[in-house]
C-alpha positions in Angstrom: -4.7 133.7 -42.8 -3.6 137.6 -41.7 -1.1 139.8 -43.1 1.9 138.6 -40.9 1.3 134.7 -41.9 1.0 136.2 -45.3 4.4 138.1 -45.4 5.7 134.7 -43.9 4.9 132.7 -46.7 5.9 135.2 -48.9 9.3 135.1 -47.6 9.6 131.3 -48.0 9.1 132.1 -51.3 11.3 134.4 -52.1 14.4 132.5 -51.1 14.1 131.0 -54.4 14.0 134.3 -55.7 17.4 136.3 -56.4 15.3 139.8 -56.1 15.0 138.8 -52.4 17.4 141.8 -51.4 14.8 143.8 -52.9 11.9 142.4 -50.4 12.8 144.6 -47.3 12.5 147.4 -49.1 9.4 146.9 -50.8 7.8 145.6 -47.9 8.4 148.5 -45.5 7.4 151.0 -48.5 4.0 148.7 -48.5 3.3 148.6 -45.3 3.1 152.3 -45.2 0.9 152.8 -47.9 -1.4 149.8 -46.6 -1.4 151.4 -43.2 -2.9 154.8 -45.1 -5.3 152.7 -47.4 -7.1 150.5 -44.7 -8.6 150.7 -41.1 -6.1 150.3 -38.3 -5.6 147.0 -37.0 -6.1 145.4 -40.8 -2.8 143.2 -40.5 -3.9 141.5 -37.5 -7.2 140.7 -39.0 -8.2 136.9 -40.2 -8.5 137.8 -43.8 -9.8 134.2 -44.4 -12.7 134.7 -42.4 -14.1 138.3 -43.7 -17.3 138.3 -45.6 -15.7 140.8 -48.2 -12.2 138.6 -49.0 -13.4 138.6 -52.2 -13.2 142.0 -52.7 -10.7 143.3 -50.1 -7.6 140.7 -51.3 -7.8 142.1 -55.3 -7.7 146.1 -53.3 -4.6 144.7 -51.3 -3.4 143.5 -54.3 -3.5 146.7 -56.4 -2.3 148.7 -53.4 0.9 146.5 -53.6 1.1 146.9 -57.1 0.8 150.9 -57.1 3.5 150.9 -54.3 6.1 148.7 -55.8 5.9 151.0 -59.0 6.6 154.2 -56.4 9.4 151.8 -55.2 11.2 151.5 -58.9 10.8 155.1 -59.6 12.3 155.8 -56.4 15.4 153.4 -57.3 15.5 153.8 -60.8 18.7 154.9 -62.5 20.4 156.1 -66.0 21.4 152.8 -66.7 18.4 150.9 -69.0 19.7 147.6 -68.1 19.6 148.2 -64.5 16.4 149.6 -64.7 15.1 146.7 -66.8 16.5 144.2 -64.1 14.9 146.4 -61.0 11.3 145.9 -62.5 12.0 142.0 -63.7 12.9 141.7 -59.5 9.9 144.2 -58.2 7.2 142.2 -60.5 8.7 138.4 -59.1 7.7 139.9 -55.8 4.1 141.1 -56.8 4.0 137.6 -58.3 4.7 135.9 -54.7 2.3 138.6 -53.1 0.0 137.2 -56.0 0.9 133.3 -55.6 0.2 133.5 -52.0 -3.2 135.2 -52.2 -4.8 133.5 -55.1 -3.4 129.9 -53.2 -4.8 131.0 -49.6 -7.9 132.8 -50.7 -9.4 131.5 -53.9 -9.5 135.0 -55.7 -9.0 136.0 -59.1 -6.2 138.4 -59.6 -4.7 140.1 -62.9 -1.2 139.4 -63.8 1.5 140.5 -61.7 3.5 143.0 -63.7 5.0 146.3 -62.1 6.2 148.7 -64.9 7.8 152.2 -64.7 5.5 155.1 -64.0 5.8 156.5 -67.5 5.5 153.1 -69.3 2.6 152.5 -66.7 1.1 155.9 -68.3 1.9 155.4 -71.7 0.1 152.1 -71.6 -2.9 153.6 -69.5 -3.6 156.1 -72.1 -2.2 159.2 -70.2 1.0 159.8 -72.0 1.9 159.4 -75.5 5.4 159.0 -77.1 6.7 160.5 -79.9 10.6 160.7 -81.3 11.9 164.0 -82.4 13.8 165.0 -85.4 17.0 163.3 -84.1 15.1 160.0 -83.2 15.3 161.1 -79.1 12.3 159.4 -77.6 10.1 161.5 -75.1 6.5 161.5 -74.1 3.7 164.4 -74.0 0.4 164.6 -72.1 -3.0 163.0 -73.4 -5.2 166.4 -73.2 -7.9 164.0 -72.4 -7.8 160.5 -71.1 -10.8 160.4 -70.1 -13.2 160.8 -72.5 -16.0 158.4 -72.4 -19.2 158.6 -70.1 -20.4 156.1 -68.2 -23.3 155.4 -65.6 -23.4 152.8 -62.7 -25.7 150.2 -63.4 -25.1 147.7 -60.6 -23.6 148.2 -57.2 -19.8 147.5 -57.8 -17.8 145.6 -56.0 -15.1 146.8 -53.8 -14.3 147.4 -50.0 -16.5 150.2 -49.5 -19.7 149.9 -47.2 -22.8 148.3 -49.1 -24.6 151.2 -47.8 -22.5 153.7 -49.6 -21.7 151.6 -52.7 -25.4 151.4 -53.5 -25.2 155.4 -53.6 -23.1 155.0 -57.2 -26.6 154.0 -58.7 -28.2 157.2 -57.8 -25.7 159.6 -59.4 -27.2 162.3 -61.2 -24.6 162.6 -64.2 -22.6 160.5 -66.0 -19.2 159.9 -64.7 -15.6 160.6 -67.1 -14.1 157.3 -68.1 -11.9 155.3 -70.2 -11.6 151.9 -70.8 -8.9 150.1 -69.6 -5.9 147.9 -71.0 -7.7 144.5 -71.9 -11.1 145.8 -71.6 -11.1 144.8 -68.0 -13.4 147.5 -66.8 -13.4 151.3 -66.7 -11.3 153.8 -64.6 -12.7 156.8 -63.4 -10.4 160.1 -62.3 -11.2 160.2 -58.6 -11.8 164.1 -57.9 -14.6 164.5 -60.3 -15.9 161.1 -59.6 -16.4 162.5 -55.7 -17.8 165.5 -56.8 -20.2 163.9 -58.6 -20.9 161.1 -55.7 -21.0 164.4 -53.4 -24.3 165.9 -54.7 -26.1 162.6 -53.7 -24.0 161.3 -50.7 -21.3 163.3 -48.6 -21.0 160.4 -46.6 -20.2 158.2 -49.8 -18.0 161.2 -51.0 -16.0 161.4 -47.8 -15.3 157.8 -47.4 -14.0 157.7 -50.8 -11.5 160.4 -50.1 -10.2 159.1 -46.5 -9.8 155.6 -48.4 -8.6 156.5 -51.8 -7.0 159.8 -51.5 -3.5 158.7 -52.2 -5.3 157.1 -55.6 -5.8 159.6 -59.0 -8.4 157.0 -59.8 -11.3 154.6 -59.3 -12.3 151.5 -61.2 -15.3 149.6 -62.2 -15.8 146.4 -63.8 -17.5 145.8 -67.2 -20.7 144.7 -66.0 -21.3 147.5 -63.8 -21.6 150.5 -66.1 -23.0 151.2 -69.3 -21.7 153.9 -71.7 -23.8 156.7 -72.4 -23.7 159.3 -75.2 
């Protein structure tokens, strides 16, 4: 099953959702992001026959979720009711992709949920909400959300070549990190991580810069890391 076949399966399911009007907008934006994130010709590959399907599909799902957040940011308005409906519709689109992925690739994926960038940043611990003296709501930046230090103790899962992923075990200093909501793993800011990785593998750092350059962080699973003092 390749990307075109995934889209066809998704379109069949989208006919049952009122958010189908957003489908073409979301699809166009997502395909641009996916073209940037993965190697040329990725959309023609039979993903069910790939050795790293269990790693590639979650990465594909996360790229879709991120891009749908940006679609929401571009389309939101001053109307709270409109915005709530918009993100509900975008979540329905992501849920359709999730259903297709899980049915055809037998992978485990997180809950389909698309929220505004601000909401996501508050939930992720990068922003904190406050209310002013007159009750107005505003956000401020959390100075250091990556206050933990971790070392990689197991070759992480993901789309990178195996010889590059192995380099995470050779780091000479711990990575700054934060625990993800729900305890699903740890998130590490991309730039500091690549600087530390560069000291042991220039090739590895360049691979992640080329393939994850649009992201601000990378993630490791709970069992892949150890928190250090």
